[in-house]
C-alpha positions as CSV (number, residue, x, y, z in Angstrom):
1,M,191.4,138.7,92.6
2,G,193.0,135.9,90.6
3,E,195.5,135.3,93.3
4,D,195.4,132.0,95.3
5,R,194.9,133.6,98.7
6,A,192.0,134.5,101.1
7,V,190.5,137.9,100.2
8,T,189.3,140.5,102.6
9,A,185.6,141.4,102.9
10,A,186.4,144.8,101.3
11,E,188.1,143.1,98.3
12,L,185.1,140.7,97.9
13,F,182.6,143.6,98.1
14,H,184.7,145.6,95.6
15,E,184.7,142.6,93.1
16,I,181.0,142.0,93.4
17,G,180.2,145.7,93.0
18,A,182.6,146.3,90.1
19,G,180.3,145.0,87.4
20,Y,177.0,146.2,89.0
21,E,176.7,149.3,86.8
22,A,177.5,147.3,83.6
23,A,174.9,144.6,84.6
24,F,172.1,146.8,85.9
25,G,172.8,150.3,84.6
26,R,171.0,151.8,81.7
27,P,173.4,152.1,78.9
28,P,172.3,154.4,76.1
29,V,171.6,151.5,73.7
30,V,169.0,150.2,76.2
31,D,167.3,153.6,76.3
32,A,167.4,153.8,72.5
33,A,165.8,150.3,72.1
34,V,163.1,151.2,74.6
35,R,162.3,154.4,72.7
36,E,162.1,152.5,69.4
37,L,159.8,149.9,70.9
38,L,157.5,152.5,72.5
39,A,157.2,154.3,69.1
40,V,155.3,151.3,67.7
41,L,153.2,150.4,70.8
42,P,149.7,152.0,70.9
43,E,149.3,154.4,73.8
44,H,146.4,152.3,75.3
45,A,148.8,149.4,75.6
46,R,151.2,151.2,77.9
47,V,151.0,151.9,81.7
48,P,153.5,154.3,83.2
49,V,155.3,153.2,86.4
50,D,158.4,154.0,88.3
51,F,160.9,151.1,88.3
52,L,164.3,151.5,90.2
53,G,164.0,155.2,89.9
54,H,163.4,155.2,86.1
55,P,160.0,155.8,84.4
56,V,159.0,152.7,82.4
57,R,155.8,151.7,80.7
58,L,154.4,148.2,81.3
59,T,152.4,146.4,78.6
60,D,149.6,143.8,78.8
61,F,150.2,141.8,75.6
62,A,150.2,138.1,75.2
63,A,153.7,136.8,74.9
64,D,153.5,136.0,71.2
65,D,152.0,139.4,70.4
66,L,154.7,141.2,72.4
67,V,157.5,139.3,70.6
68,A,155.8,140.2,67.3
69,R,155.8,143.9,68.2
70,V,159.5,143.8,69.2
71,R,160.1,142.4,65.7
72,A,157.9,145.0,64.1
73,A,160.1,147.6,65.8
74,G,163.0,146.4,63.6
75,L,164.7,144.2,66.2
76,E,165.8,140.6,65.7
77,V,164.5,138.5,68.6
78,V,167.3,136.0,69.5
79,G,165.6,134.5,72.5
80,T,162.7,134.5,74.9
81,R,162.1,133.0,78.3
82,S,159.7,133.5,81.1
83,E,160.2,133.6,84.9
84,L,157.8,133.5,87.7
85,F,158.4,136.3,90.2
86,A,156.9,135.9,93.6
87,P,157.0,139.2,95.6
88,D,157.6,138.8,99.3
89,K,154.8,141.3,100.1
90,A,151.8,139.9,102.0
91,G,148.9,139.4,99.6
92,A,150.9,139.9,96.4
93,E,150.3,137.4,93.7
94,P,153.2,135.7,91.8
95,E,153.5,137.1,88.3
96,E,155.1,135.8,85.1
97,H,157.8,138.0,83.5
98,L,158.6,137.6,79.8
99,L,162.3,138.3,79.1
100,I,163.1,139.0,75.4
101,T,166.6,139.1,74.1
102,A,166.8,141.2,70.9
103,R,169.3,143.1,68.8
104,K,169.1,145.6,66.1
105,A,168.4,143.8,62.9
């Protein structure tokens, strides 16, 4: 699309969707990292749920404790940040999401 002209709706849709799988898919490295992390989390700290069609386990750790567990799994934590997510469902409370960026040490 680097041309200097108006694009069609179909071209725009294609460009937006082209990177979707790369951005939101589950590459094998993500699955491997999740398996490594789950191996060090105690069973009582995990809650199974379905997220975007994939089974995941949620945890209820304080942020510092979760970061420490990611490190204990052999990963180097290169960044953390939190975001407030406010569901648009009536009666749903906003919740804080901790996002951890890590790589294999």
